[in-house]
C-alpha positions as CSV (number, residue, x, y, z in Angstrom):
1,M,41.8,28.9,-9.5
2,A,41.3,29.5,-13.3
3,L,41.1,33.3,-12.9
4,K,44.5,33.3,-11.1
5,A,46.2,32.7,-14.5
6,E,44.7,35.9,-15.9
7,Y,44.6,38.3,-12.9
8,R,46.9,39.1,-10.0
9,L,46.0,37.4,-6.8
10,E,45.7,40.7,-4.9
11,V,43.0,41.9,-7.4
12,L,41.0,38.7,-7.0
13,L,41.1,38.8,-3.2
14,D,40.1,42.4,-3.2
15,V,37.0,41.7,-5.4
16,A,36.1,38.6,-3.3
17,R,36.8,40.5,-0.1
18,S,38.7,37.5,1.2
19,A,42.0,37.2,3.1
20,R,45.2,35.7,1.5
21,S,45.3,33.1,4.2
22,T,41.7,32.0,3.4
23,F,42.7,31.5,-0.3
24,Y,45.7,29.3,0.5
25,Y,43.7,27.3,3.1
26,H,41.1,26.3,0.6
27,Q,43.7,25.7,-2.1
28,S,45.5,23.3,0.2
29,R,42.2,21.5,1.0
30,L,41.5,21.0,-2.7
31,Q,45.0,19.6,-3.4
32,A,45.0,17.3,-0.3
33,P,43.9,13.7,-0.7
34,D,40.3,12.9,0.3
35,P,40.3,11.5,3.9
36,R,37.2,9.5,3.1
37,A,38.2,8.1,-0.2
38,S,38.4,4.5,1.1
39,L,35.0,4.8,2.8
40,K,33.5,6.2,-0.4
41,A,34.9,3.3,-2.3
42,A,33.5,0.9,0.2
43,V,30.0,2.5,0.0
44,T,30.1,2.5,-3.8
45,G,31.2,-1.2,-3.8
46,I,28.4,-2.3,-1.6
47,F,25.9,-0.2,-3.6
48,E,27.0,-1.7,-6.9
49,K,27.3,-5.2,-5.6
50,N,23.6,-5.2,-4.6
51,H,22.5,-3.7,-7.9
52,G,21.5,-0.3,-6.4
53,R,18.8,-1.8,-4.1
54,Y,20.5,-0.9,-0.8
55,G,19.7,2.4,0.9
56,H,21.9,4.1,3.5
57,R,20.6,2.0,6.4
58,R,21.5,-1.3,4.8
59,I,24.8,-0.1,3.5
60,R,25.7,1.1,7.0
61,I,25.0,-2.4,8.3
62,E,27.3,-3.9,5.6
63,L,30.0,-1.4,6.5
64,L,29.8,-2.3,10.2
65,K,30.2,-6.0,9.2
66,Q,33.4,-4.9,7.3
67,G,34.7,-3.3,10.5
68,W,33.9,0.4,9.7
69,T,32.7,2.7,12.4
70,V,30.3,5.1,10.8
71,A,27.1,6.9,11.5
72,K,23.9,6.4,9.5
73,K,23.7,10.1,8.5
74,T,27.4,10.0,7.4
75,V,26.6,7.2,5.0
76,L,23.5,9.1,3.7
77,K,25.7,12.2,3.2
78,L,28.3,10.3,1.3
79,M,25.7,8.6,-0.9
80,R,24.3,12.0,-1.8
81,S,27.7,13.3,-2.7
82,L,28.3,10.3,-4.9
83,W,24.9,10.5,-6.5
84,L,24.0,7.0,-5.3
85,V,20.2,6.7,-5.3
86,C,18.5,3.5,-4.1
87,K,16.0,2.0,-6.4
88,V,12.6,1.9,-4.7
89,R,10.2,-0.7,-5.8
90,S,6.6,0.6,-6.2
91,R,4.1,-1.3,-4.1
92,K,1.7,-3.3,-6.2
93,R,-1.8,-3.2,-5.0
94,Y,-3.7,-6.5,-4.7
95,S,-6.0,-7.3,-7.5
96,S,-8.3,-10.2,-7.5
97,Y,-8.7,-10.1,-11.3
98,Q,-7.0,-13.1,-13.0
99,G,-8.7,-12.9,-16.3
100,Q,-11.9,-14.7,-17.2
101,Q,-12.0,-17.7,-14.8
102,G,-15.8,-18.4,-15.1
103,V,-19.0,-16.5,-15.9
104,V,-18.8,-12.7,-16.1
105,A,-22.2,-11.2,-15.1
106,P,-23.5,-8.0,-16.8
107,N,-23.2,-4.6,-15.1
108,L,-26.7,-4.1,-13.7
109,L,-25.8,-1.5,-11.1
110,K,-24.6,1.0,-13.7
111,R,-23.1,3.3,-11.1
112,Q,-26.5,3.8,-9.4
113,F,-25.1,3.8,-5.8
114,D,-28.3,4.8,-4.1
115,A,-31.0,2.5,-2.7
116,D,-34.6,3.3,-1.5
117,A,-34.7,0.5,1.1
118,P,-32.5,-2.0,2.9
119,N,-31.2,-5.1,1.1
120,Q,-31.9,-3.7,-2.4
121,K,-28.3,-3.2,-3.5
122,W,-25.2,-4.7,-2.0
123,V,-21.6,-4.2,-3.0
124,T,-18.6,-6.3,-2.1
125,D,-14.9,-6.4,-2.7
126,V,-11.6,-7.6,-1.2
127,T,-9.2,-5.2,0.4
128,E,-5.6,-6.0,1.3
129,F,-3.9,-4.2,4.2
130,S,-0.9,-4.7,6.4
131,V,-0.9,-5.3,10.2
132,G,2.6,-5.4,11.5
133,D,4.5,-7.9,9.3
134,R,1.4,-9.6,8.1
135,K,-1.0,-9.0,5.2
136,L,-4.7,-9.5,5.8
137,Y,-7.6,-9.6,3.4
138,L,-11.0,-8.2,4.3
139,F,-14.1,-9.4,2.4
140,P,-17.0,-7.1,3.5
141,V,-20.6,-6.9,2.1
142,M,-22.0,-3.3,2.3
143,D,-25.7,-2.3,1.9
144,L,-25.9,0.8,-0.3
145,F,-29.1,2.0,1.5
146,D,-27.2,3.1,4.7
147,R,-23.6,2.3,3.7
148,Q,-23.3,-0.2,6.5
149,V,-21.3,-3.4,6.5
150,I,-23.7,-6.2,7.1
151,S,-21.2,-9.1,6.9
152,Y,-17.5,-9.6,6.5
153,A,-14.7,-12.2,6.6
154,I,-11.0,-11.7,7.4
155,G,-8.1,-14.0,6.6
156,V,-4.5,-14.2,5.6
157,S,-5.3,-15.4,2.1
158,P,-7.8,-14.0,-0.4
159,N,-9.3,-17.3,-1.1
160,L,-12.7,-18.3,-2.4
161,E,-13.9,-19.6,1.0
162,L,-13.5,-16.2,2.6
163,A,-15.6,-14.6,-0.1
164,N,-18.3,-17.2,0.2
165,A,-18.3,-17.1,4.0
166,S,-18.9,-13.3,3.9
167,M,-21.7,-13.6,1.5
168,R,-23.4,-16.5,3.5
169,G,-23.4,-14.2,6.5
170,A,-25.0,-11.4,4.5
171,L,-27.6,-13.7,2.9
172,A,-28.6,-15.0,6.4
173,T,-29.9,-11.5,7.3
174,L,-32.4,-11.4,4.5
175,E,-36.1,-11.5,5.2
176,S,-38.7,-13.3,3.1
177,G,-39.0,-11.8,-0.3
178,Q,-35.8,-9.8,-0.3
179,K,-33.7,-10.4,-3.3
180,P,-30.8,-7.9,-3.4
181,L,-28.7,-6.9,-6.4
182,V,-25.1,-8.0,-5.5
183,H,-22.4,-6.0,-7.3
184,S,-18.7,-6.8,-7.4
185,D,-15.7,-6.6,-9.6
186,Q,-14.5,-9.4,-11.9
187,G,-12.3,-11.0,-9.3
188,F,-11.9,-14.8,-9.7
189,Q,-13.8,-15.3,-6.5
190,Y,-16.9,-13.7,-7.9
191,Q,-16.7,-15.6,-11.2
192,H,-16.6,-19.0,-9.5
193,N,-19.5,-21.3,-9.7
194,S,-19.9,-21.6,-5.9
195,W,-20.3,-17.9,-5.6
196,R,-23.0,-17.7,-8.3
197,T,-24.8,-20.7,-6.8
198,L,-25.0,-18.9,-3.4
199,L,-26.6,-16.0,-5.0
200,E,-29.0,-18.0,-7.2
201,D,-30.2,-20.2,-4.3
202,A,-31.0,-17.0,-2.3
203,G,-32.7,-15.4,-5.3
204,A,-30.1,-12.6,-5.4
205,V,-29.1,-11.0,-8.7
206,Q,-25.4,-10.8,-9.6
207,S,-23.8,-7.7,-11.2
208,M,-20.2,-7.1,-12.1
209,S,-18.2,-4.0,-13.1
210,R,-16.4,-4.2,-16.4
211,K,-13.0,-4.4,-14.8
212,P,-11.9,-4.8,-11.1
213,T,-11.0,-1.1,-10.7
214,A,-12.0,1.4,-8.1
215,P,-13.9,3.9,-10.3
216,T,-16.9,1.6,-10.8
217,M,-17.3,1.1,-7.0
218,P,-16.6,4.5,-5.4
219,S,-19.0,4.1,-2.5
220,W,-17.4,0.9,-1.4
221,R,-13.8,2.2,-1.7
222,I,-14.7,5.2,0.5
223,S,-16.1,3.0,3.2
224,S,-13.2,0.6,3.0
225,D,-10.7,3.5,3.4
226,T,-12.7,4.8,6.3
227,S,-12.5,1.5,8.2
228,K,-8.7,1.3,7.6
229,R,-8.1,4.8,9.0
230,S,-10.8,4.4,11.7
231,S,-11.9,8.0,11.0
232,S,-15.3,9.2,12.1
233,T,-16.9,10.3,8.8
234,V,-16.0,10.6,5.1
235,S,-17.9,12.7,2.7
236,G,-20.5,10.7,0.8
237,S,-20.6,7.7,3.2
238,S,-21.5,6.9,6.8
239,A,-18.8,5.9,9.2
240,P,-18.7,2.3,10.4
241,R,-20.7,1.8,13.6
242,P,-18.7,1.4,16.8
243,W,-19.7,-2.2,17.2
244,Q,-18.5,-2.9,13.6
245,R,-15.1,-1.4,14.2
246,H,-14.9,-3.3,17.5
247,F,-15.7,-6.7,16.0
248,V,-13.5,-6.1,13.0
249,G,-10.6,-5.3,15.4
250,I,-11.3,-8.5,17.3
251,S,-11.4,-10.5,14.1
252,I,-8.0,-9.1,12.9
253,G,-6.4,-9.9,16.3
254,T,-7.8,-13.5,16.2
255,T,-6.7,-14.0,12.6
256,L,-3.2,-12.8,13.4
257,R,-2.9,-15.1,16.4
258,E,-4.2,-18.1,14.5
259,S,-1.8,-17.4,11.7
260,R,1.2,-17.2,14.0
261,Q,0.2,-20.4,15.8
262,S,-0.1,-22.3,12.5
263,S,3.3,-21.1,11.4
264,V,5.1,-22.3,14.6
């Protein structure tokens, strides 16, 4: 349109290799009122009213409540044309670290994730994962000799009792004279006096990483991710045995049922 003031229309159409009717068609479209102006205003209003937190699906629901008949993809297209981008909250991973709640043990494992015999070195941690609309917390104890889970507890809350129950199950498997090194992060469960008492009474030695972060416990994180994906093997660790996956699955189902029953 700006070039039309400087050049004759015939020259411009010849250069663009376009018909005169095509030019006037697009000119009339640009000058015509936007048929979706009111819908765009409604979309923008809903978006701003909810502080940019609504995506195209939720905005469409609100439009339907207002009496609009519009497809989900149409709302998405309009939002893109209006540069309306929904704010996505990043998922915060669960961390059991709550500062110093008790005694912090020294790091005796020192990233030596190999063992010469069973029940020499154990690692433990808490993992949060979602099953349907619920969050579950898994407290396993893994032997670094063969990377096998020797005990675990599952619940809907990452409380101290679950951690202690998992460790009691592991300690019950020890034979006379076996005193494993038990390594964990600095989660509040592992700083608690009841946890330390469990280990001391069994003759086990407590070890803690400097912070509750994954780099100090790579072997455990690999095994944990393996169980969540139910894959066969992961480089650097053995896959969970079939009976372990079976009973973990049973425990998850039982925990979910008990949680639903208690909430009714």
